[in-house]
C-alpha positions in Angstrom: 20.7 120.8 -129.5 17.0 119.9 -129.2 16.3 116.2 -129.9 13.2 115.0 -131.7 10.4 113.7 -129.4 9.9 110.0 -129.3 6.2 108.9 -129.4 4.8 106.5 -126.9 4.2 103.0 -128.4 0.8 102.2 -129.9 -1.0 100.0 -127.3 -4.2 98.9 -129.1 -3.2 97.4 -132.4 -5.8 94.8 -133.6 -5.7 92.6 -136.7 -8.7 90.9 -138.4 -8.9 88.9 -141.6 -11.5 90.2 -144.0 -11.5 88.2 -147.3 -7.9 88.1 -148.5 -7.0 91.2 -146.6 -5.9 91.7 -143.0 -7.4 94.9 -141.6 -5.3 96.6 -138.9 -6.7 99.2 -136.6 -5.1 101.3 -133.9 -5.0 104.7 -132.2 -2.1 107.0 -132.7 -0.2 108.1 -129.6 -0.9 111.6 -128.1 2.1 111.8 -125.8 5.9 111.2 -125.9 7.7 108.6 -123.9 8.4 111.5 -121.5 4.7 112.1 -120.9 4.7 115.3 -122.8 2.0 116.2 -125.4 3.0 115.1 -128.9 2.4 118.2 -131.0 3.8 117.1 -134.3 2.3 114.7 -136.9 3.8 111.2 -137.0 4.9 108.8 -139.7 3.7 105.3 -139.3 5.8 102.2 -140.0 3.9 98.9 -140.2 5.8 95.6 -139.8 4.7 92.1 -140.6 6.1 88.5 -140.4 4.6 85.0 -140.8 5.1 81.9 -138.7 3.3 78.6 -138.5 0.4 78.5 -136.2 -0.1 75.9 -133.5 -2.9 74.5 -131.4 -1.6 76.4 -128.4 -1.1 79.7 -130.1 -3.5 81.4 -127.8 -1.4 80.4 -124.8 1.9 81.1 -126.5 1.3 84.3 -128.3 4.2 85.0 -130.8 6.6 87.9 -130.3 7.7 90.2 -133.0 11.2 89.3 -134.3 13.9 91.6 -133.2 14.4 92.7 -136.8 10.9 92.7 -138.2 10.1 93.1 -141.8 8.9 96.5 -142.8 5.6 96.2 -144.7 4.5 99.8 -145.3 5.3 103.3 -144.4 2.6 106.0 -144.2 4.1 109.5 -144.3 2.7 112.0 -141.8 1.0 114.0 -144.6 -0.9 110.9 -145.6 -2.1 109.6 -142.2 -5.4 111.4 -142.4 -6.3 109.3 -145.5 -6.3 106.2 -143.2 -8.3 107.7 -140.3 -11.8 106.2 -139.7 -13.7 107.5 -136.7 -10.6 108.5 -134.8 -8.6 105.3 -135.5 -6.1 104.4 -138.2 -7.3 101.7 -140.5 -4.9 99.9 -142.8 -5.7 97.0 -145.1 -2.9 94.5 -145.9 -3.8 92.8 -149.1 -2.3 89.3 -149.0 -1.0 87.5 -152.1 -1.2 83.9 -153.0 2.4 83.3 -151.8 1.5 84.7 -148.4 -0.7 81.7 -147.6 1.0 78.5 -146.6 0.8 75.4 -148.8 -0.5 73.7 -145.7 -3.3 75.4 -143.8 -2.4 77.4 -140.7 -0.1 80.4 -140.8 -0.1 83.3 -138.4 0.4 86.8 -139.7 1.9 88.9 -136.9 2.0 92.6 -136.9 3.5 95.5 -135.0 3.5 99.3 -135.5 6.0 102.1 -134.8 5.5 105.8 -135.1 8.0 108.6 -135.4 8.5 112.3 -135.8 12.1 111.8 -136.9 13.8 108.7 -138.4 16.2 108.8 -135.4 13.5 108.7 -132.8 11.0 106.0 -133.6 8.7 104.8 -130.9 9.1 101.3 -129.3 7.1 98.5 -131.0 3.4 98.5 -130.4 1.6 95.5 -128.9 1.8 92.5 -131.2 -1.3 91.6 -133.1 -1.6 88.2 -134.8 -4.3 86.5 -136.9 -4.4 83.1 -138.4 -4.9 83.6 -142.2 -6.6 81.2 -144.6 -7.3 81.9 -148.3 -10.8 83.2 -149.0 -12.9 83.3 -152.1 -13.0 86.4 -154.3 -15.7 88.9 -153.4 -19.0 88.6 -155.1 -19.3 91.3 -157.8 -22.8 91.1 -159.2 -25.2 91.4 -156.2 -28.6 92.4 -157.5 -32.0 93.1 -155.9 -35.6 92.8 -156.9 -38.3 94.5 -154.8 -41.4 92.2 -154.5 -44.6 92.5 -152.6 -43.2 90.5 -149.7 -39.7 91.9 -149.5 -36.3 92.4 -151.2 -35.0 89.4 -153.1 -31.2 89.3 -153.5 -29.4 87.3 -156.2 -25.8 86.8 -157.2 -23.4 84.5 -158.9 -20.9 82.2 -157.2 -17.5 83.9 -156.7 -14.2 83.0 -158.3 -11.8 81.0 -156.2 -8.6 83.0 -156.5 -6.4 81.7 -153.7 -8.6 78.7 -152.7 -7.1 75.2 -153.1 -9.0 72.7 -155.2 -10.3 71.0 -152.1 -12.0 74.1 -150.8 -15.8 74.5 -151.3 -18.3 77.3 -150.8 -20.6 76.1 -148.0 -22.8 79.1 -147.5 -23.5 82.8 -148.1 -24.0 85.3 -145.3 -26.2 88.3 -146.0 -25.6 91.6 -144.4 -27.7 94.7 -144.3 -27.2 98.3 -143.1 -29.3 101.4 -143.1 -28.5 104.9 -144.2 -30.1 108.3 -143.5 -30.1 111.5 -145.4 -28.3 113.2 -142.5 -25.5 110.6 -142.6 -25.7 109.4 -146.2 -21.9 109.6 -146.8 -20.9 107.7 -143.7 -20.0 104.0 -144.3 -23.0 101.9 -143.2 -22.7 99.5 -140.3 -23.6 96.1 -141.7 -25.4 93.5 -139.6 -25.9 89.9 -140.5 -29.5 89.2 -141.3 -29.4 85.7 -142.6 -27.4 82.8 -144.2 -28.2 80.6 -147.1 -26.6 77.7 -149.0 -27.3 79.2 -152.4 -29.0 82.2 -153.9 -31.5 83.8 -153.9 -32.2 85.2 -150.5 -35.5 87.0 -149.6 -35.3 89.8 -146.9 -38.9 89.6 -145.7 -38.2 92.1 -142.9 -37.4 95.0 -145.2 -39.8 97.9 -145.0 -41.0 100.0 -147.9 -39.5 103.5 -147.9 -36.4 102.7 -145.8 -32.9 103.2 -147.2 -30.9 99.9 -147.1 -27.4 98.8 -148.1 -26.8 95.1 -148.7 -23.7 92.9 -149.0 -23.2 89.2 -149.4 -20.1 87.3 -148.2 -19.3 83.7 -149.2 -18.0 81.2 -146.7 -15.4 78.8 -148.0 -14.5 75.7 -146.1 -10.8 74.9 -146.3 -9.0 72.3 -144.2 -11.9 72.3 -141.7 -11.9 76.1 -141.3 -14.7 78.4 -142.5 -13.3 81.6 -144.1 -15.6 84.5 -144.9 -14.9 86.5 -148.1 -14.8 90.3 -148.2 -17.9 92.2 -148.9 -19.6 91.9 -152.3 -20.4 95.1 -154.2 -22.5 97.2 -151.8 -26.0 97.5 -153.1 -28.0 100.5 -152.0 -31.8 100.3 -152.4 -34.9 102.1 -151.2 -37.8 99.6 -151.8 -41.0 101.3 -152.9 -44.5 99.9 -152.6 -45.7 99.9 -156.2 -47.9 96.8 -155.7 -51.7 97.4 -155.8 -53.9 95.4 -153.6 -56.2 92.8 -155.0 -59.6 93.9 -156.4 -62.5 93.8 -153.9 -64.8 90.8 -154.0 -68.5 90.3 -153.4 -69.9 93.6 -154.8 -73.7 93.7 -154.7 -76.2 96.4 -155.6 -79.6 96.5 -153.8 -82.5 98.7 -154.8 -84.1 100.6 -151.9 -87.6 102.0 -152.5 -88.6 105.6 -151.6 -89.6 106.1 -148.0 -91.0 109.4 -146.8 -88.6 112.2 -147.9 -85.9 109.7 -148.9 -86.0 108.9 -152.6 -85.4 105.5 -154.1 -81.8 104.7 -154.4 -79.2 101.9 -154.7 -77.2 100.5 -151.8 -73.8 99.0 -152.7 -71.7 96.8 -150.5 -68.7 94.5 -150.8 -66.4 92.3 -148.8 -63.7 94.0 -146.6 -60.3 93.7 -148.2 -58.1 91.2 -146.3 -54.9 93.1 -147.1 -53.5 95.0 -144.1 -52.4 98.1 -145.9 -55.7 99.0 -147.6 -56.6 102.6 -146.9 -60.0 102.7 -148.5 -62.1 102.2 -151.6 -63.4 103.9 -154.8 -66.7 103.3 -156.4 -67.3 103.7 -160.2 -70.5 103.9 -162.2 -71.5 104.0 -165.9 -74.8 103.5 -167.8 -73.0 101.9 -170.7 -72.0 98.3 -170.3 -68.4 97.5 -171.1 -67.3 101.1 -170.6 -65.1 102.5 -167.8 -67.1 104.1 -165.1 -66.8 107.5 -163.5 -65.7 107.7 -159.8 -68.6 108.7 -157.6 -66.8 109.3 -154.3 -64.7 112.5 -153.8 -62.8 111.0 -150.9 -61.7 107.4 -150.2 -64.5 105.3 -148.7 -63.3 104.0 -145.4 -66.0 101.3 -145.2 -67.1 98.8 -147.8 -70.5 100.4 -148.5 -71.9 103.3 -150.7 -75.3 104.8 -151.1 -76.0 106.1 -154.7 -78.8 108.7 -154.3 -78.4 110.1 -157.8 -80.2 107.5 -159.8 -83.2 107.8 -162.2 -86.0 105.2 -161.9 -86.0 102.6 -164.7 -82.4 103.3 -165.8 -79.8 100.6 -165.5 -76.4 101.4 -163.9 -73.2 99.4 -163.9 -70.9 99.5 -160.8 -67.4 98.4 -159.9 -65.2 99.1 -156.9 -61.4 99.3 -156.4 -59.2 99.1 -153.3 -56.5 101.7 -152.6 -53.5 101.1 -150.3 -51.6 103.5 -148.0 -49.0 104.1 -150.7 -51.8 105.2 -153.2 -51.7 102.1 -155.3 -55.2 101.3 -156.7 -56.3 97.8 -157.5 -58.0 96.7 -160.7 -61.7 97.0 -160.8 -63.9 94.4 -159.2 -66.4 92.4 -161.1 -69.2 94.7 -162.5 -72.7 94.5 -161.1 -75.8 96.3 -162.4 -78.7 97.9 -160.5 -81.8 99.9 -161.1 -84.7 101.3 -159.2 -88.3 100.8 -160.4 -90.4 103.4 -162.1 -93.9 104.3 -160.8 -95.5 102.2 -163.5 -93.3 99.2 -162.6 -94.3 99.6 -158.9 -98.0 99.3 -159.8 -97.7 96.4 -162.1 
């Protein structure tokens, strides 16, 4: 009679507290204890127990009890639902009663796998983590795109499992980036800052990039800082919809005819100090108080324009705008007037 294969024990079980969850990660065995390929899908059994932590816990790592408490069973048909980048990821959601009245409990975990109930693998390595109650996740993270960056705001979290003495001491801000090619993959979040209270301005954000933001609160409880789980994930692509300031110092100077060059008006203005200005537009009208018609067909790259199409004795009104690289156009500058003299005016 053929016996069911016994999988090798899991050897890389790790446990990390995230908010009020403990996240377990590990790799499934690929061989049996007889060093043969494991060709059948396995069922996973996850065990958990608690014990008081101690100052020398790192030196005296706890062992799993001989009869550990079964926390969860993942049937073979469901294992793929817990697979993340080739590893199994399981979140153990702790309850209020799982936390000690006094700070400092170790949650200790082990994993077994099996093809048959009669042939479970040996225990995995033991993973333990000191657990402390964390604040509820923030649920109302919002963002406003400004000229200088992305401003994040949120409300203080609830304090579900936190004792009355615990306080929120800070908030940690995380940011990830997404791409069209990998838009469905969970973003890798990197801490970009910390603040004692909202709001927080991400001045390093670039227009046109795809970002995902999260904020985690940090609660101080019995001298320990405990980070909450992620807030609602906020995806945003900041767009530059902010026009530059209107140009300053517009002047119009009449230039008399010289040789074959007819009389004309030379217009000039100050260079815009804003770094993303791509060029300028010049507008003209012969009716004061009316919007002018743009004279240039392409953006002017320098702050100057020569208007050769003027009639002597006629008054023209000019204004200029700045246009940034995103195509935003500023309001019009202060209006100046200009005219070139007629022949009779020249002889007077």
